[in-house]
Residue, then its C-alpha position, 0 to 999 in steps of 0.5 A: m500499499d503506498n503512502t496516498k493511500k495510507r494517508k487517506i484510510v487515516r485521514n477517514f479514520v480521523i473524520g469518522y472519530l470526530i462525528i463519532q464525538v460531535l454526535t456523542i457530544v449532541v446526544y448528550l446536550g440533549f440529553w441533560s437539556l431535559h434536566p428540571e433545572g435545565i429545561t427552557n420550554v416548559t409550558n406547565e408547571r403543576m403544584s402537586p405530583t403526577h399520578i403514578f402506579p403503584d402510588y408510592k408517593g409518600t410512603t414509608i418503605p424498609y430499606n431492604i425491599a426491592p426497587l419501586n419500580f412504577r407507570i407514570n399515569v399521564p399521557a406522555d410522549e416522553c418522561y423524565a425522572k430525577i431521584e435524589g436523596s440527601e447521602s448519594e448522587v442524583f439518578e436520572y431516568h429518560g424514556t418511556n413512563t416506565i421508570r425502573f431502577k438499576m438495582k445497583d442504583w437502587i441499593r445506593l440509594t436506599r443503603a445511603n439514606r436509611g432514616k431519611a427520605f429521597y425526592v422524585t421529581i418528573d417532567t413528562k412532555i406531550g408533542d414540543e411542551w414540558t410539564k415540570w410536576a412537583p416533587f414527591s417523597v419517599y422515607i426509607s426505614d433503617q428497619a428491615i422487613d423479612s426477607h420473603l413473603v409466601y402467598r397463595l396465587i388463586e383465580p378470584g373465582y368460587e368453585k372452578w380454578h385451573i392453577v393454584g400454588i404456594y408461593q415465595r417472593n424474595l422481597e429484596s429483589f424480583d425472585e419469585q419461586p413456587i413452593i408447591r403447584n397443584d398441576m404436580t399433585g392432581y390439580n387440586c385445592m391447596n390453602c390455609h399456609s402457615f408458619c411458626m413465628g415466621d420460621p420457613g423451616q416449620m410450615m404447614f398447609h392443606m391439600r383438598a380432594a386428590n392427595g388430601g391431607t395436612y402437610i406438616v414441614q420440620d427438620k426439613k421433613i414432611s409429614k402428610l396427616n389425616t386430621k379428622t377425627n371422632g371427636t371433631i366436625s371436619n379436619m384442620t382448617y384455619p391453623f396458627w403456631h404455638p411459638s415453641g413448634r410443639y403446638i398448632t391451634t386451628s378451627v374445624n369448621d363445616i363451611k358452606q357458601f352461597f350467592h348473592s343476587v346483587k351487583e354489590k355482593k358477590m358471595e357469603v362464606f359461613d360456617l354451619e359449626s366450628d370449634v376451635v382445637v389445640y394440635d400436639v404435633k410432637n404425640k400427633e394428637i388433638l388435645s381435647k382439655a385445650s379445645l374448645i368444642t360446644k354446640d351452643a357457639f361457633e369458635t373459629f380463627p384462633a391464634f397463640s400469642p407469642d410468649g405462648k400463654w394465650l390462645y385468642f379466638c372469635t366465637a359467637p352464639a351458634q345461629k340458624m344458617p344460613e337463614n341469619y347469616d347477617k346476623v352472626r357477629y364475632n366476639l374476640c376473646r382469649v383464654a389463658f393456655d398452659p404449653d407444659r400441660g397442654e391445657i386451656s383454663f377459664p374464664i375467657d376474657t372478651l377483649v372485643h364486644a360484637d355489639s354491631l359489628s364483626y371481628t376476625f383474624p386476631r394476630i398478635s404483634p411479635d413484641g406482644r403490644f398490638l393486637m390486629y384484627t379485621e371488622t366487617a358488619y358481620g359473619q366471619f369471612p371478610i374477604w367478600h366484605p367491601d366494607a372490612e377493615i383492619r383495626m388494632m388495640d394496645l394491648e397494655n391499656r385496650t385503647a383502640m389506635d387510629m388506624s385511618a391511614l392503612n384502611s381503604p374504601d374496599t375490603d381491607s383484611y388478611h393480615s401478618w406482622s414481620s418479625n421485629s413487629d414494624w411492618v404488616v402484610f394485609s390483603s386489599r381489593r383497593d386497587n379494583g375490587l375483584y384481586t385481593l392484593p399485598y399491601i405493606c404497612y410501617i407501624g411505628k412504636d406509638g402504634k401509628p401506621s404509615k401509608p401502605f404501599l403495594l408489593p413492588q414488581e419488576d414490572p408495574d403492568k404486572y397487576d394489570y396482566q396477571l389476574y390472580s388474587y395473592n391469598i394470605p400473604e404471610l411474611t418469613k424470616g428466609a426462603v422455604e428450602v424444602s422443594p416442590y418435587e419433594i413436597q410431590q413426592v410425598a403427597e403421591k407416595n405417601k398415605p396420610e397418618q391418622v392422628r389421634f383425638k385425645 
């Protein structure tokens, strides 16, 4: 190659390189001109923040939660978001109406600003005009939430379904894994998972119909049990573990349902009979001296106190059903429990009287201070009642706490405490009235709730196309380690072991 050709190649290379650099600078300047401080053609400036989904504005979040990806819910050709905390660099996102944080950016933001807020400023563009929206804040608590959430995903049907599964979600990321799915076990129903004080190594749940039984996991061993006895009216139904892991209290219920003929109400779930019993996990027997078995009352939804000395439950005078379905109202009560003897002792202590309303789902914070429960107009199955709200009592002085910041105009029902008593997860239908979705709420040391926020998803549109309800959200301190395959093997190969009634 002669020198002329060499010089021409070098010259073309240099020219090409300079063109690339100039274009890079132009794009760079054009992009950063979108920074709110640099926009010169702002047409509108709003005094309020824009609408986003999920609504994270003004919430309190744990520092270890997954990124709060969100969708900007206003018409826009382009969107710009600036996120800044007092103790970290500024993060900026430009493009569509979906803001997805990079995981490394999110971790830097939340870890650097623990105990402080970060601020989000959004600009939207239609045509050549930009609208600048008022910023909003998100407070980052220095209190962590338990790392995993377990829930059942089920179509919001009544008698028929296709795929039902119990799943675990890592709250620090977007990883979701099945614990067991019914397409592995004959397309049966599976429900009512429960954990001992949030311990993923001590779990129980039920399977119905094919491969039916109560499944208990301890020390990585899976037991399959037949829990219907001559002394009880049904198999175990709604369970709750004793903190020692030695006992499980559960209701036994003859459950029925019917449908309303008006659009304002969908269906009712009610009991023809119900009792509360205590199951001895070690000896595989139901203890009559620790159980509440009566004909003149409906007892249901039991729970142990964190110190193991009290058995909480709901009770209502027995009624003729279904004729009087809307007249059944449940008191919230407790009796003393002796874990050494496996016995309860009377009298019954009534904490919340059912004068004109009904109370269910008692759950005591792990520090023993607060009793959270659900209030509804009647009955014991509030998930189908739009009026259902969550209430809370300070057990030290038995005063009611103001829970208005947590509740919504639609159904708010099942709830689960974190192990440090700082967070609750609860089921809500506030978004569309059809699907129960998991909301997380910070509970202050004074018992005041903050504004709840919807469980973050990697794709904020997921709740629009995943047409499943999140049922029984339960916080756990880690991942369940038994695999779906191990559970499947026990379900298909093991006969259920019969428990005794003592």
